[in-house]
VOBA-1610 file (N, C-alpha, C; in pm, whole numbers, padded with zeros to 5 digits, always signed):
BEGIN
Leu-03883+01425+01465Leu-03751+01466+01544Leu-03761+01561+01644Gly-03641+01620+01671Gly-03600+01634+01855Gly-03685+01751+01862Ser-03703+01768+02014Ser-03787+01861+02082Ser-03696+02000+02112Ser-03604+02034+02037Ser-03527+02133+02109Ser-03564+02287+02075Arg-03537+02357+02224Arg-03575+02493+02236Arg-03559+02568+02145Glu-03424+02539+02073Glu-03384+02644+01918Glu-03450+02570+01854Gly-03476+02481+01784Gly-03522+02506+01661Gly-03661+02475+01695Ser-03756+02493+01827Ser-03891+02530+01784Ser-03913+02688+01803Arg-03777+02786+01791Arg-03801+02915+01773Arg-03827+02979+01638Thr-03929+03053+01584Thr-03923+03096+01489Thr-03903+03201+01483Asp-03864+03200+01335Asp-03842+03333+01256Asp-03817+03455+01306Ser-03987+03485+01342Ser-03988+03637+01340Ser-03957+03653+01515Glu-03941+03568+01616Glu-03906+03590+01722Glu-03743+03556+01751Val-03692+03526+01670Val-03528+03548+01592Val-03485+03697+01575Val-03588+03745+01478Val-03623+03899+01427Val-03619+03991+01578Asp-03715+03922+01659Asp-03766+03996+01735Asp-03663+04029+01869Arg-03560+03908+01908Arg-03457+03902+01979Arg-03378+04010+01917Glu-03320+03983+01777Glu-03172+04059+01746Glu-03244+04215+01719Gly-03357+04252+01733Gly-03340+04409+01713Gly-03364+04436+01853Glu-03415+04366+01959Glu-03403+04404+02113Glu-03238+04426+02150Ala-03223+04341+02091Ala-03013+04410+02110Ala-02963+04469+02106Ile-03051+04550+01958Ile-02943+04696+01869Ile-02999+04752+02030Lys-02863+04846+02002Lys-02818+04962+02139Lys-02774+05104+02016Leu-02847+05207+02078Leu-02704+05350+02064Leu-02684+05414+02165Asp-02588+05489+02152Asp-02529+05514+02244Asp-02686+05570+02336Gly-02618+05551+02513Gly-02671+05624+02573Gly-02788+05500+02629Leu-02806+05423+02531Leu-03013+05401+02597Leu-02946+05183+02562Ser-03021+05134+02686Ser-02976+04980+02750Ser-03083+04954+02642Val-03070+04819+02642Val-03136+04725+02545Val-03304+04742+02617Ala-03287+04710+02722Ala-03449+04758+02764Ala-03511+04865+02757Glu-03404+05015+02739Glu-03488+05140+02695Glu-03518+05103+02560Met-03452+05062+02483Met-03466+05005+02350Met-03568+04980+02311Lys-03618+04843+02409Lys-03741+04788+02364Lys-03878+04863+02427Gln-03845+04960+02541Gln-03951+05037+02594Gln-03983+05141+02447Met-03879+05178+02392Met-03885+05300+02331Met-03988+05318+02157Arg-03922+05130+02106Arg-04032+05078+02007Arg-04115+05044+02075Asp-04195+04990+02227Asp-04350+04944+02201Asp-04375+05085+02234Ser-04348+05186+02258Ser-04415+05299+02246Ser-04390+05410+02124Ala-04332+05393+02002Ala-04323+05425+01891Ala-04423+05412+01792Glu-04489+05522+01747Glu-04554+05542+01667Glu-04577+05436+01522Lys-04621+05394+01456Lys-04629+05298+01394Lys-04640+05305+01199His-04577+05355+01097His-04630+05387+00983His-04584+05263+00891Gln-04644+05306+00744Gln-04620+05197+00669Gln-04578+05314+00544Phe-04493+05236+00432Phe-04424+05324+00344Phe-04541+05326+00227Gln-04488+05497+00176Gln-04582+05512+00104Gln-04546+05391-00032Ala-04670+05313-00150Ala-04635+05217-00186Ala-04547+05264-00337Glu-04516+05394-00374Glu-04401+05435-00431Glu-04288+05421-00348Val-04270+05390-00258Val-04120+05369-00166Val-04085+05235-00220Asn-04219+05161-00163Asn-04169+05017-00116Asn-04121+04951-00267Arg-04188+05027-00372Arg-04141+04940-00504Arg-04017+04991-00523Met-03991+05146-00531Met-03855+05177-00557Met-03742+05147-00488Met-03746+05107-00300Met-03655+04989-00250Met-03636+04876-00283Lys-03723+04831-00377Lys-03728+04673-00458Lys-03608+04715-00560Leu-03660+04792-00651Leu-03552+04811-00754Leu-03417+04888-00711Ile-03381+04948-00620Ile-03259+05026-00591Ile-03224+04871-00547Ile-03252+04809-00458Ile-03232+04717-00408Ile-03118+04561-00499Asn-03248+04525-00623Asn-03221+04432-00708Asn-03145+04496-00839Ser-03155+04645-00845Ser-03070+04696-00932Ser-02940+04697-00899Leu-02866+04736-00787Leu-02737+04805-00703Leu-02661+04686-00627Tyr-02745+04523-00631Tyr-02625+04463-00529Tyr-02482+04485-00558Arg-02497+04455-00683Arg-02285+04453-00751Arg-02228+04606-00711Asn-02329+04699-00698Asn-02211+04832-00662Asn-02288+04909-00518Lys-02300+04825-00423Lys-02350+04857-00311Lys-02246+04991-00227Glu-02141+04975-00273Glu-02060+05116-00202Glu-02124+05242-00201Ile-02236+05298-00337Ile-02263+05413-00333Ile-02333+05446-00202Tyr-02422+05345-00125Tyr-02437+05387-00046Tyr-02373+05525+00037Leu-02266+05488+00071Leu-02164+05596+00125Leu-02201+05748+00135Arg-02178+05747-00058Arg-02179+05848-00172Arg-02291+05928-00138Glu-02414+05830-00104Glu-02558+05929-00085Glu-02597+05970-00020Leu-02528+05864+00086Leu-02547+05938+00272Leu-02489+06067+00309Ile-02322+06057+00227Ile-02254+06194+00252Ile-02286+06319+00174Ser-02342+06266+00060Ser-02413+06376+00007Ser-02550+06472+00075Asn-02582+06370+00092Asn-02730+06382+00213Asn-02711+06488+00298Ala-02614+06434+00368Ala-02531+06531+00463Ala-02478+06651+00436Ser-02434+06651+00320Ser-02377+06780+00278Ser-02474+06855+00243Asp-02612+06857+00184Asp-02721+06946+00135Asp-02784+06999+00235Ala-02763+06889+00347Ala-02867+06943+00498Ala-02736+07082+00535Leu-02586+07068+00550Leu-02501+07121+00596Leu-02532+07291+00560Asp-02558+07232+00431Asp-02592+07363+00299Asp-02685+07481+00300Lys-02782+07375+00397Lys-02913+07448+00337Lys-02928+07572+00523Val-02869+07466+00596Val-02852+07556+00774Val-02709+07666+00694Arg-02593+07661+00655Arg-02571+07792+00640Arg-02620+07920+00542Leu-02703+07821+00444Leu-02784+07965+00414Leu-02875+07996+00488Leu-02929+07974+00582Leu-03040+08034+00649Leu-02926+08095+00771Ser-02863+08081+00764Ser-02749+08125+00885Ser-02666+08262+00816Leu-02649+08341+00697Leu-02687+08377+00664Leu-02773+08520+00649Thr-02863+08494+00653Thr-02984+08609+00704Thr-03059+08610+00865Asp-02982+08492+00922Asp-03047+08474+01044Asp-02932+08415+01134Pro-02815+08468+01152Pro-02744+08374+01222Pro-02764+08280+01355Ser-02900+08318+01473Ser-02940+08236+01554Ser-02968+08083+01546Val-02947+08076+01369Val-02990+07896+01362Val-02868+07838+01382Leu-02729+07914+01430Leu-02650+07793+01437Leu-02596+07827+01613Ala-02718+07901+01650Ala-02689+07898+01796Ala-02611+07764+01888Ala-02724+07590+01831Ala-02714+07512+01934Ala-02538+07480+01920Thr-02504+07464+01791Thr-02335+07484+01755Thr-02316+07525+01628Asp-02177+07597+01610Asp-02158+07695+01490Asp-02034+07552+01378Glu-02045+07419+01485Glu-01988+07342+01367Glu-02033+07301+01247Leu-01950+07299+01110Leu-02002+07234+01044Leu-01945+07126+00964Ser-02031+07010+01018Ser-01907+06916+00936Ser-02032+06783+00911Ile-01923+06649+00895Ile-01965+06554+00870Ile-01833+06464+00948Lys-01945+06400+01034Lys-01834+06267+01140Lys-01894+06086+01109Ile-01815+06023+01028Ile-01849+05851+01087Ile-01769+05836+01127Lys-01796+05752+01197Lys-01795+05595+01306Lys-01818+05474+01325Ala-01759+05349+01282Ala-01752+05218+01331Ala-01763+05198+01428Asp-01912+05063+01436Asp-01870+05009+01555Asp-01895+04896+01531Lys-01750+04821+01575Lys-01776+04675+01558Lys-01814+04578+01621Glu-01812+04604+01735Glu-01872+04554+01870Glu-02047+04504+01854Asn-02132+04633+01763Asn-02252+04618+01722Asn-02281+04563+01597His-02187+04626+01501His-02179+04582+01341His-02241+04716+01305Met-02273+04835+01328Met-02304+04966+01288Met-02228+05045+01283Leu-02285+05131+01160Leu-02177+05241+01151Leu-02269+05380+01121His-02207+05488+01170His-02241+05578+01195His-02213+05701+01127Ile-02324+05788+01095Ile-02284+05932+00966Ile-02354+06059+01057Thr-02274+06079+01157Thr-02343+06260+01195Thr-02274+06355+01103Asp-02413+06438+01122Asp-02399+06598+01050Asp-02486+06677+01130Thr-02417+06824+01144Thr-02468+06907+01246Thr-02550+06970+01105Gly-02605+06966+01040Gly-02667+07014+00935Gly-02845+07031+00984Ile-02950+07066+00923Ile-03095+07193+00940Ile-03137+07049+00996Gly-03097+06955+01018Gly-03194+06822+01079Gly-03324+06853+01026Met-03434+06763+01101Met-03542+06713+01074Met-03687+06713+01154Thr-03760+06761+01148Thr-03902+06766+01257Thr-03935+06663+01268Lys-04010+06607+01339Lys-04069+06445+01346Lys-04161+06459+01188Gln-04229+06581+01172Gln-04334+06541+01049Gln-04235+06572+00903Asp-04075+06599+00886Asp-04015+06587+00828Asp-03998+06458+00773Leu-03903+06380+00893Leu-03899+06271+00920Leu-04002+06153+00856Ile-04147+06165+00891Ile-04252+06150+00784Ile-04273+06155+00662Asn-04234+06281+00623Asn-04253+06316+00490Asn-04127+06323+00399Asn-04031+06307+00411Asn-03882+06319+00386Asn-03884+06150+00281Leu-03873+06054+00433Leu-03820+05965+00449Leu-03929+05824+00428Gly-04099+05881+00461Gly-04163+05783+00421Gly-04277+05798+00320Thr-04226+05881+00215Thr-04292+05939+00126Thr-04194+05984-00021Ile-04210+05998-00111Ile-04171+06031-00232Ile-04270+06209-00259Ala-04229+06203-00269Ala-04308+06373-00332Ala-04360+06404-00466Lys-04472+06351-00506Lys-04581+06332-00614Lys-04548+06359-00716Ser-04478+06476-00769Ser-04463+06527-00878Ser-04343+06476-00929Gly-04338+06428-01038Gly-04248+06341-01096Gly-04214+06210-01060Thr-04309+06136-00925Thr-04288+06004-00906Thr-04342+05851-01038Ala-04370+05921-01077Ala-04399+05739-01181Ala-04285+05816-01278Asp-04264+05960-01345Asp-04185+05986-01480Asp-04046+05880-01385Phe-03986+05898-01279Phe-03871+05884-01226Phe-03881+05722-01225Leu-03934+05641-01140Leu-03977+05480-01167Leu-03986+05432-01289Asn-04011+05485-01388Asn-04003+05480-01565Asn-03826+05460-01574Lys-03821+05561-01516Lys-03662+05598-01593Lys-03586+05461-01527Leu-03593+05472-01375Leu-03516+05343-01321Leu-03546+05247-01347Gln-03647+05182-01411Gln-03705+05059-01484Gln-03614+05029-01614Ser-03583+05175-01706Ser-03538+05151-01775Ser-03395+05168-01812Ala-03342+05222-01689Ala-03225+05238-01723Ala-03113+05077-01747Ser-03002+05136-01871Ser-02918+04987-01895Ser-02879+04926-01843Ser-02792+05065-01720Ser-02658+04972-01641Ser-02672+05022-01539Ser-02617+04974-01423Ser-02605+04996-01289Ser-02570+05117-01263Ser-02460+05192-01346Ser-02376+05308-01326Ser-02505+05412-01296Glu-02582+05399-01511Glu-02689+05471-01500Glu-02774+05499-01376Phe-02791+05366-01356Phe-02907+05339-01232Phe-02872+05460-01165Ser-02751+05463-01060Ser-02678+05478-00916Ser-02636+05669-00952Asp-02637+05719-01098Asp-02701+05834-01125Asp-02820+05859-01109Leu-02937+05787-01143Leu-03080+05856-01134Leu-03118+05859-01000Ile-03038+05805-00879Ile-03054+05781-00767Ile-03004+05910-00721Gly-02905+05934-00739Gly-02904+06036-00664Gly-02951+06208-00784Gln-02985+06196-00898Gln-03027+06309-00945Gln-03168+06326-00866Phe-03263+06244-00864Phe-03386+06227-00773Phe-03413+06258-00645Gly-03251+06237-00567Gly-03321+06237-00452Gly-03339+06192-00366Val-03312+06031-00403Val-03366+05914-00301Val-03270+05824-00250Gly-03147+05865-00239Gly-03055+05856-00217Gly-03021+05744-00106Phe-03116+05820+00012Phe-03092+05811+00120Phe-03177+05623+00114Tyr-03245+05563+00040Tyr-03309+05426+00051Tyr-03165+05345+00020Ser-03082+05373-00038Ser-02961+05303-00060Ser-02862+05225+00067Ala-02878+05305+00152Ala-02857+05249+00266Ala-02922+05086+00328Phe-03015+05118+00261Phe-03052+04884+00281Phe-02964+04824+00189Leu-02882+04834+00106Leu-02833+04762+00036Leu-02721+04721+00124Val-02668+04780+00235Val-02622+04665+00318Val-02637+04697+00437Ala-02781+04782+00490Ala-02849+04763+00601Ala-02958+04680+00621Asp-02933+04594+00754Asp-03086+04550+00776Asp-03180+04648+00852Lys-03145+04677+00926Lys-03209+04837+00950Lys-03151+04973+01015Val-03235+05049+00958Val-03166+05194+00923Val-03225+05252+01050Ile-03137+05348+01149Ile-03195+05436+01243Ile-03221+05555+01227Val-03256+05678+01189Val-03236+05799+01165Val-03253+05915+01323Thr-03142+05924+01379Thr-03195+06049+01490Thr-03168+06200+01440Ser-03293+06285+01468Ser-03260+06404+01406Ser-03309+06497+01480Lys-03233+06594+01516Lys-03282+06739+01588Lys-03266+06873+01535His-03380+06927+01448His-03397+07025+01427His-03453+07159+01552Asn-03422+07303+01476Asn-03420+07384+01573Asn-03536+07412+01656Asp-03691+07395+01548Asp-03842+07423+01559Asp-03871+07292+01637Asp-03801+07177+01672Asp-03923+07075+01711Asp-03832+07006+01809Lys-03826+06918+01850Lys-03762+06821+01967Lys-03684+06691+01899Gln-03590+06626+01977Gln-03536+06500+01890Gln-03620+06405+01851Tyr-03625+06366+01768Tyr-03697+06255+01714Tyr-03629+06116+01681Ile-03688+05970+01684Ile-03576+05894+01619Ile-03717+05769+01501Trp-03654+05782+01406Trp-03702+05710+01328Trp-03618+05589+01275Glu-03686+05532+01258Glu-03638+05349+01282Glu-03728+05221+01164Ser-03678+05165+01056Ser-03715+05078+00944Ser-03584+04995+00955Asp-03695+04847+00896Asp-03641+04779+00857Asp-03623+04761+00655Ser-03693+04827+00610Ser-03773+04848+00481Ser-03849+04787+00451Glu-03972+04737+00540Glu-04111+04670+00517Glu-04173+04788+00615Ser-04174+04850+00716Ser-04231+04920+00756Ser-04156+05056+00863Tyr-04191+05167+00932Tyr-04107+05248+01005Tyr-04180+05300+01145Ser-04132+05337+01191Ser-04171+05397+01365Ser-04080+05535+01375Val-04150+05633+01460Val-04109+05773+01485Val-04148+05783+01592Val-04036+05832+01697Val-04097+05834+01864Val-03970+05918+01911Glu-04028+05964+02037Glu-03972+06105+02074Glu-03782+06009+02108Asp-03676+06083+02101Asp-03579+06044+02178Asp-03625+06062+02314Pro-03533+05964+02399Pro-03487+05917+02554Pro-03406+06012+02596Arg-03338+06021+02514Arg-03191+06092+02568Arg-03192+06235+02548Gly-03304+06324+02513Gly-03327+06433+02507Gly-03213+06517+02367Asp-03215+06627+02407Asp-03143+06661+02238Asp-02992+06660+02253Thr-02940+06540+02217Thr-02801+06518+02248Thr-02709+06557+02116Leu-02822+06568+01975Leu-02755+06603+01860Leu-02758+06774+01870Lys-02802+06839+01963Lys-02768+06964+01944Lys-02853+07026+01815Arg-02826+06978+01730Arg-02864+07033+01563Arg-02775+06946+01489Gly-02863+06852+01397Gly-02835+06758+01308Gly-02905+06633+01302Thr-02822+06576+01218Thr-02902+06402+01219Thr-02783+06281+01225Thr-02810+06175+01287Thr-02720+06083+01202Thr-02798+05945+01228Ile-02755+05891+01104Ile-02832+05768+01007Ile-02733+05653+01107Ser-02764+05581+01119Ser-02699+05457+01216Ser-02769+05341+01128Leu-02611+05238+01036Leu-02710+05167+00963Leu-02628+05075+01036Val-02717+04933+01120Val-02694+04787+01135Val-02642+04664+01017Leu-02546+04695+00980Leu-02494+04638+00871Leu-02577+04495+00845Lys-02573+04459+00711Lys-02559+04287+00673Lys-02446+04217+00696Glu-02452+04122+00713Glu-02321+04041+00762Glu-02271+04057+00643Glu-02279+04050+00488Glu-02206+04009+00394Glu-02170+04207+00393Ala-02242+04311+00429Ala-02158+04444+00466Ala-02048+04493+00562Tyr-02028+04383+00676Tyr-01919+04382+00781Tyr-01801+04460+00728Asp-01706+04477+00583Asp-01574+04501+00541Asp-01623+04669+00559Phe-01742+04693+00537Phe-01765+04856+00596Phe-01751+04903+00707Leu-01662+04804+00813Leu-01683+04858+00949Leu-01540+04916+00988Glu-01475+04886+00847Glu-01289+04903+00840Glu-01224+04991+00820Gln-01164+05045+00876Gln-01140+05196+00886Gln-01067+05246+00712Asp-00964+05132+00685Asp-00939+05188+00523Asp-01025+05190+00455Thr-01139+05080+00475Thr-01218+05071+00298Thr-01297+05200+00369Val-01365+05244+00513Val-01397+05375+00476Val-01350+05501+00417Arg-01222+05492+00478Arg-01125+05611+00422Arg-01138+05632+00246Asp-01141+05509+00180Asp-01099+05483+00069Asp-01221+05512+00022Leu-01364+05461+00020Leu-01508+05536-00068Leu-01484+05685+00028Ile-01451+05747+00069Ile-01435+05880+00132Ile-01426+05956+00042Lys-01260+05909-00008Lys-01157+05951-00111Lys-01209+05960-00224Lys-01293+05873-00282Lys-01298+05796-00393Lys-01410+05832-00434Tyr-01555+05899-00348Tyr-01701+05963-00384Tyr-01728+06123-00306Ser-01646+06170-00217Ser-01678+06246-00135Ser-01549+06367-00132Gln-01429+06341-00193Gln-01347+06401-00208Gln-01360+06561-00209Phe-01448+06590-00250Phe-01445+06719-00288Phe-01589+06737-00245Ile-01600+06738-00138Ile-01769+06798-00050Ile-01651+06926+00014Asn-01770+07046+00015Asn-01748+07120+00063Asn-01701+07184+00220Phe-01765+07045+00326Phe-01761+07054+00447Phe-01639+06930+00544Asn-01602+06960+00625Asn-01476+06880+00676Asn-01559+06770+00666Ile-01536+06604+00646Ile-01516+06506+00624Ile-01449+06413+00738Tyr-01481+06348+00894Tyr-01432+06364+00971Tyr-01433+06183+00988Leu-01317+06071+00980Leu-01412+05940+01003Leu-01301+05924+01164Trp-01357+05835+01245Trp-01338+05804+01348Trp-01185+05663+01340Gly-01119+05689+01392Gly-00984+05595+01355Gly-00860+05629+01506Ser-00819+05483+01463Ser-00679+05472+01552Ser-00564+05455+01485Val-00453+05537+01577Val-00336+05547+01550Val-00193+05487+01593Thr-00116+05367+01589Thr-00039+05331+01610Thr+00105+05392+01580Gln+00112+05414+01767Gln+00272+05452+01723Gln+00356+05440+01860Thr+00498+05421+01789Thr+00591+05367+01913Thr+00634+05490+02021Val+00604+05470+02121Val+00629+05601+02193Val+00781+05534+02338Glu+00816+05633+02394Glu+00904+05603+02484Glu+00834+05658+02638Glu+00842+05527+02717Glu+00757+05559+02853Glu+00855+05574+02976Pro+00825+05576+03048Pro+00875+05594+03221Pro+00852+05432+03217Ile+00960+05354+03306Ile+00977+05210+03325Ile+00910+05194+03453Asp+00799+05096+03485Asp+00718+05065+03645Asp+00800+05028+03691Asp+00714+05058+03824Asp+00826+05062+03971Asp+00878+04958+03953Asp+00823+04808+03936Asp+00906+04680+03938Asp+00988+04660+03852Asp+00962+04710+03762Asp+01094+04766+03654Asp+01235+04754+03670Gly+01189+04928+03761Gly+01262+05061+03812Gly+01301+04956+03963Glu+01304+04908+04104Glu+01359+04827+04149Glu+01415+04678+04075Ala+01398+04625+03989Ala+01486+04494+03937Ala+01602+04600+03886Thr+01589+04733+03764Thr+01682+04793+03702Thr+01853+04861+03825Glu+01710+04863+03983Glu+01781+04956+04054Glu+01888+04841+04113Asp+01864+04707+04177Asp+01887+04621+04181Asp+02045+04615+04116Lys+02054+04598+03981Lys+02148+04573+03872Lys+02259+04684+03899Ala+02195+04828+03935Ala+02289+04897+03908Ala+02324+04898+04028Glu+02275+04861+04152Glu+02403+04865+04297Glu+02487+04754+04251Glu+02485+04622+04180Glu+02580+04564+04195Glu+02706+04593+04143Ala+02619+04691+03984Ala+02740+04741+03937Ala+02801+04877+03985Asp+02757+04905+04100Asp+02830+05031+04188Asp+02927+04919+04260Lys+02871+04824+04269Lys+02995+04761+04444Lys+03102+04742+04309Ala+03077+04697+04192Ala+03162+04638+04138Ala+03287+04764+04093Glu+03207+04856+04033Glu+03323+04983+03981Glu+03381+05076+04086Asp+03291+05056+04247Asp+03365+05089+04370Asp+03524+04993+04372Glu+03490+04868+04343Glu+03567+04759+04396Glu+03726+04804+04290Glu+03692+04876+04198Glu+03813+04893+04076Glu+03847+05051+04109Gly+03785+05128+04215Gly+03804+05252+04249Gly+03746+05314+04110Ala+03614+05327+04027Ala+03573+05418+03923Ala+03503+05524+03967Val+03534+05642+03905Val+03519+05768+03945Val+03368+05786+04018Glu+03358+05852+04092Glu+03237+05925+04156Glu+03146+05959+04025Asp+03209+06017+03983Asp+03092+06114+03915Asp+02988+06007+03800Asp+03092+05898+03737Asp+02999+05864+03615Asp+02900+05773+03715Lys+02925+05756+03862Lys+02744+05660+03914Lys+02658+05790+03912Glu+02711+05922+03937Glu+02569+06014+03955Glu+02500+06041+03788Asp+02582+06061+03694Asp+02549+06032+03626Asp+02443+05932+03510Glu+02497+05835+03569Glu+02379+05695+03559Glu+02258+05699+03599Glu+02280+05767+03773Glu+02150+05763+03832Glu+02084+05886+03756Lys+02098+06000+03736Lys+02043+06047+03686Lys+01995+06061+03553Ala+02045+05944+03434Ala+01968+05893+03319Ala+01833+05894+03335Pro+01731+05939+03234Pro+01621+05889+03233Pro+01567+05745+03248Lys+01509+05633+03266Lys+01441+05562+03254Lys+01332+05532+03159Thr+01349+05461+03039Thr+01252+05446+02970Thr+01254+05335+02945Lys+01131+05333+02845Lys+01094+05209+02745Lys+01038+05246+02622Lys+01065+05117+02510Lys+00966+05167+02346Lys+00833+05075+02343Val+00752+05104+02364Val+00616+05062+02370Val+00536+05123+02223Asp+00440+04972+02175Asp+00307+05102+02127Asp+00198+05104+02170Lys+00180+05277+02142Lys+00036+05311+02192Lys-00077+05362+02035Thr-00154+05307+02114Thr-00283+05351+02036Thr-00382+05464+02075Thr-00354+05518+01972Thr-00474+05660+02014Thr-00571+05684+01903Trp-00697+05703+01953Trp-00802+05705+01876Trp-00848+05851+01890Asp-00890+05913+01741Asp-00936+06022+01741Asp-00984+06074+01595Trp-01068+06158+01555Trp-01124+06212+01414Trp-01012+06250+01354Glu-01027+06166+01169Glu-00937+06236+01128Glu-00987+06243+01003Leu-00959+06342+00950Leu-00933+06431+00808Leu-00968+06385+00707Cys-01061+06343+00618Cys-01081+06213+00475Cys-01056+06311+00382Asn-01113+06464+00375Asn-01109+06566+00279Asn-01056+06656+00239Glu-00880+06622+00244Glu-00854+06731+00215Glu-00840+06856+00120Ser-00858+06772+00052Ser-00785+06849-00130Ser-00922+06900-00139Lys-00955+07009-00200Lys-01022+07120-00196Lys-01030+07174-00341Pro-01183+07168-00414Pro-01202+07168-00513Pro-01197+07307-00585Ile-01018+07343-00598Ile-00959+07441-00689Ile-00983+07469-00778Trp-01060+07393-00868Trp-01140+07450-01017Trp-01244+07555-01012Thr-01284+07540-00902Thr-01423+07665-00853Thr-01364+07792-00842Arg-01258+07787-00808Arg-01159+07942-00797Arg-01109+08003-00949Lys-01124+08105-00955Lys-01058+08180-01032Lys-00901+08170-01101Pro-00873+08120-01190Pro-00723+08079-01255Pro-00614+08178-01197Ala-00695+08276-01227Ala-00563+08433-01168Ala-00490+08476-01029Glu-00625+08318-00938Glu-00560+08328-00778Glu-00490+08214-00735Ile-00436+08148-00847Ile-00385+07935-00825Ile-00248+07992-00850Glu-00168+07919-00731Glu-00071+07910-00774Glu-00028+07827-00805Glu+00096+07813-00942Glu+00118+07686-01015Glu+00169+07551-00870Ser+00224+07585-00799Ser+00217+07450-00663Ser+00117+07436-00621Glu+00030+07512-00663Glu-00090+07444-00576Glu-00150+07353-00720Tyr-00126+07380-00795Tyr-00178+07272-00913Tyr-00079+07175-00962Asp+00004+07176-00934Asp+00084+07058-00889Asp+00053+06930-00738Glu+00032+07014-00664Glu-00015+06895-00544Glu-00158+06905-00587Phe-00243+07003-00612Phe-00407+06901-00630Phe-00357+06764-00717Tyr-00287+06796-00823Tyr-00284+06704-00929Tyr-00264+06571-00845Lys-00106+06537-00760Lys-00038+06495-00717Lys-00151+06409-00605Ser-00240+06501-00563Ser-00332+06417-00434Ser-00446+06336-00502Ile-00470+06374-00641Ile-00598+06325-00679Ile-00520+06190-00777Thr-00443+06215-00864Thr-00365+06090-00960Thr-00250+05992-00908Lys-00242+06009-00772Lys-00161+05935-00683Lys+00016+05948-00734Asp+00029+06049-00848Asp+00163+06072-00925Asp+00282+06188-00869Lys+00347+06145-00829Lys+00495+06200-00780Lys+00561+06301-00831Asn+00559+06252-00971Asn+00639+06405-01037Asn+00562+06499-01169Gly+00426+06549-01087Gly+00381+06636-01115Gly+00354+06616-01266Pro+00214+06681-01310Pro+00183+06701-01444Pro+00228+06772-01551Leu+00283+06764-01707Leu+00354+06790-01768Leu+00309+06945-01827Thr+00191+06933-01789Thr+00142+07097-01853Thr-00043+07067-01800His-00109+07192-01770His-00257+07164-01771His-00291+07267-01829Thr-00437+07317-01788Thr-00546+07407-01872Thr-00638+07432-01773His-00680+07557-01768His-00807+07576-01647His-00858+07700-01719Phe-01044+07683-01735Phe-01071+07776-01836Phe-01224+07771-01755Ile-01282+07866-01776Ile-01434+07897-01781Ile-01500+07855-01917Ala-01563+07818-01919Ala-01681+07815-02050Ala-01833+07879-02038Glu-01867+07958-02117Glu-02012+07993-02076Glu-02117+07986-02183Gly-02233+08018-02168Gly-02261+07966-02298Gly-02455+07890-02236Glu-02561+07839-02330Glu-02628+07769-02256Glu-02614+07724-02138Val-02485+07646-02151Val-02399+07566-02010Val-02336+07607-01959Thr-02255+07638-01881Thr-02178+07715-01817Thr-02130+07611-01734Phe-01964+07592-01769Phe-01887+07485-01673Phe-01773+07575-01663Lys-01732+07517-01542Lys-01540+07529-01505Lys-01451+07426-01534Ser-01350+07391-01607Ser-01258+07280-01662Ser-01149+07343-01582Leu-01095+07204-01540Leu-00914+07199-01554Leu-00885+07031-01583Leu-00829+07028-01676Leu-00733+06921-01795Leu-00609+06904-01722Phe-00554+06804-01683Phe-00392+06775-01636Phe-00339+06682-01774Val-00242+06732-01772Val-00142+06598-01885Val-00062+06533-01812Pro-00029+06415-01791Pro+00058+06330-01755Pro+00228+06392-01779Asn+00330+06358-01715Asn+00442+06358-01783Asn+00478+06300-01796Ser+00447+06160-01799Ser+00460+06011-01841Ser+00373+05916-01846Gln+00385+05843-01967Gln+00233+05784-02001Gln+00303+05600-01946Gln+00201+05584-01838Gln+00247+05456-01780Gln+00275+05319-01891Ser+00351+05249-01848Ser+00428+05169-01973Ser+00243+05069-02014Glu+00182+05050-01903Glu+00115+04923-01971Glu-00006+04990-01999Glu+00007+05082-02079Glu-00080+05190-02142Glu-00080+05175-02280Phe+00062+05115-02351Phe+00061+05123-02482Phe+00024+04990-02484Asn-00049+04862-02394Asn-00096+04784-02466Asn-00213+04796-02440Lys-00276+04864-02429Lys-00413+04936-02426Lys-00532+05009-02542Tyr-00444+05011-02618Tyr-00443+05117-02760Tyr-00586+05066-02816Gly-00685+05187-02796Gly-00817+05136-02887Gly-00951+05087-02715Gln-00873+05073-02631Gln-00972+05057-02565Gln-01017+05218-02436Lys-01156+05223-02407Lys-01186+05309-02381Lys-01137+05345-02212Lys-01114+05472-02125Lys-01064+05465-02029Lys-01129+05612-01970Asp-01187+05628-01878Asp-01265+05742-01811Asp-01162+05776-01708Ser-01102+05885-01757Ser-00993+05984-01709Ser-01056+06090-01636Ile-01157+06186-01702Ile-01209+06269-01712Ile-01331+06231-01582Lys-01354+06350-01503Lys-01439+06316-01444Lys-01551+06444-01373Leu-01680+06451-01434Leu-01773+06594-01385Leu-01847+06578-01280Tyr-01806+06653-01156Tyr-01880+06692-01053Tyr-02005+06810-01075Val-02114+06758-01055Val-02219+06845-01049Val-02298+06893-00923Arg-02343+07014-00921Arg-02395+07083-00772Arg-02539+07115-00851
//
């Protein structure tokens, strides 16, 4: 065997180097290393380890649900701070914005999901992310193991409030930065084997809320694409009550003034043309008009900004008497992409042992291929639960 230095490096050394290279906004690689060295190290509760293995092994074919779960958690955090603000407006003193923002960092292969919700204290990070509440833990794990399908499994994750751990379906490392009104800003970091907690050396950059930063696995790099993330937001989180923004780019063709160099070349040509016109006895007014004409060229310009991804609001929660017919049509078109609108609809509230609000649409026309699928099951009715 050769004595190559690369070949002599152990797997643990490679992992250490990769870990050191992971950066957060405002922190250099050296600062990240120093922060990690000073962090408190913790081991996950045994039930958490068992549960994470179940999640990763059972949902490896349905990895995209991680975004649904993280957005749902962000929405819950926003709901909590909004509820507290009804009796104590001061909880919104740091920032009155209530939103979720998602940003992909292709260079570092990281995806950031930020909310301005209630946030977590240092103890919250340890209690909420390092352990599962004892009540119902055994029952939950048994139900997970007996789940007959991945869809049933993913539903159970949301039901028991442990969807956060689905982040490890797509991430080698998860970094949670959180700021609660009652504590300083802390960073929780884990590779799914153990976790650490440390005070954020950047200070209270979030003001209030939480940022979850996912260091994506190589096979999950597709989740850094703008279109992929936008489609998942619309698929799973279309009717979250808070605005969800995606950091993205838009390319437009715009008119821009010609540079000086281009302008000089144009002026030289114009002078030659003027001489020719003088020789031909051209009218002076025509030359003045040409000089006054703006000199521009068409260029493609890319701009980056926050794009609102969940414009459609859940109109079924409103009273039917308050909704215009046009609102029903627009809502139907937004969820079906059917430009013709519905044939009819029914909107009602059922009250009893179970109370629910229902909005059903009948399409204007049946898709041609549907007649070849007689007897096949198709799920067109969706259930939204809070």
